[in-house]
C-alpha positions as CSV (number, residue, x, y, z in Angstrom):
1,M,6.4,19.0,-6.6
2,P,3.7,16.4,-5.8
3,A,0.4,17.4,-4.6
4,T,-0.4,17.4,-0.7
5,V,-3.6,16.3,1.0
6,E,-4.2,17.2,4.7
7,I,-6.9,14.6,6.1
8,P,-8.1,14.8,9.5
9,L,-7.9,11.7,11.4
10,P,-9.6,10.9,14.7
11,D,-7.4,10.7,17.9
12,S,-8.6,7.1,18.6
13,L,-6.1,6.0,15.6
14,L,-3.5,6.9,17.7
15,L,-4.3,4.1,19.9
16,H,-3.1,1.7,17.3
17,S,0.1,3.5,16.6
18,K,3.2,4.2,18.6
19,D,3.0,7.8,17.7
20,L,2.2,10.4,15.4
21,A,5.0,9.6,12.9
22,S,4.0,5.8,12.8
23,L,0.5,6.7,12.2
24,E,1.3,9.0,9.3
25,Q,3.5,6.2,7.8
26,R,0.7,3.5,8.1
27,S,-1.7,6.1,6.8
28,R,0.5,6.9,3.8
29,F,0.8,3.2,3.1
30,L,-2.8,2.1,3.3
31,L,-3.9,5.0,1.0
32,A,-1.3,4.2,-1.4
33,A,-2.1,0.7,-1.1
34,K,-5.8,1.2,-1.9
35,F,-5.0,3.2,-5.0
36,F,-2.7,0.6,-6.1
37,E,-5.4,-2.1,-5.5
38,L,-7.9,-0.1,-7.4
39,G,-5.3,0.2,-10.4
40,E,-4.9,4.1,-10.0
41,L,-1.1,3.9,-9.0
42,S,1.5,1.6,-10.4
43,S,3.7,-0.3,-7.6
44,G,6.5,2.2,-8.1
45,Q,4.1,5.2,-7.6
46,A,2.5,3.5,-4.4
47,A,5.9,2.5,-3.1
48,E,7.0,6.2,-3.5
49,M,3.9,7.4,-2.1
50,S,4.2,5.2,1.0
51,G,7.9,6.3,1.6
52,L,9.1,2.2,0.7
53,T,11.1,0.6,-1.8
54,R,9.1,-1.1,-4.3
55,A,10.0,-4.3,-3.2
56,S,9.0,-3.5,0.2
57,F,5.8,-2.1,-0.7
58,L,4.9,-5.4,-2.5
59,L,5.7,-7.5,0.3
60,E,3.6,-5.5,2.8
61,A,0.9,-5.2,0.2
62,G,0.8,-8.9,0.1
63,R,1.0,-9.5,3.8
64,Q,-2.0,-7.2,3.9
65,G,-4.1,-9.5,1.5
66,I,-3.7,-7.1,-1.5
67,P,-3.1,-8.8,-4.8
68,V,0.4,-7.8,-6.2
69,A,0.2,-9.6,-9.4
70,E,-2.3,-10.4,-12.1
71,L,-2.0,-13.9,-13.5
72,S,-3.9,-15.2,-16.5
73,E,-5.6,-18.5,-16.1
74,D,-2.7,-20.3,-17.8
75,E,-0.3,-18.8,-15.7
76,L,-2.1,-19.8,-12.7
77,A,-2.5,-23.2,-13.7
78,T,1.2,-23.5,-14.2
79,E,1.8,-22.0,-10.9
80,F,-0.3,-24.7,-9.0
81,E,1.3,-27.5,-10.8
């Protein structure tokens, strides 16, 4: 069974969410995305933590400006050609 952490959130965050369930989903995604960005979770682990498929997680992370792939300089050059 995975570990569970309870984190108190300010009520003001509810202003940016439809309801408590959407706030929980958004919070899970943002926390998972940050751990992914720091290299502490794989994309699969982050997707599982956020309750998304891996593809959905990677798409949303990209939309949030989080790099989802590390390319070498040669790979980058090829992409830009």
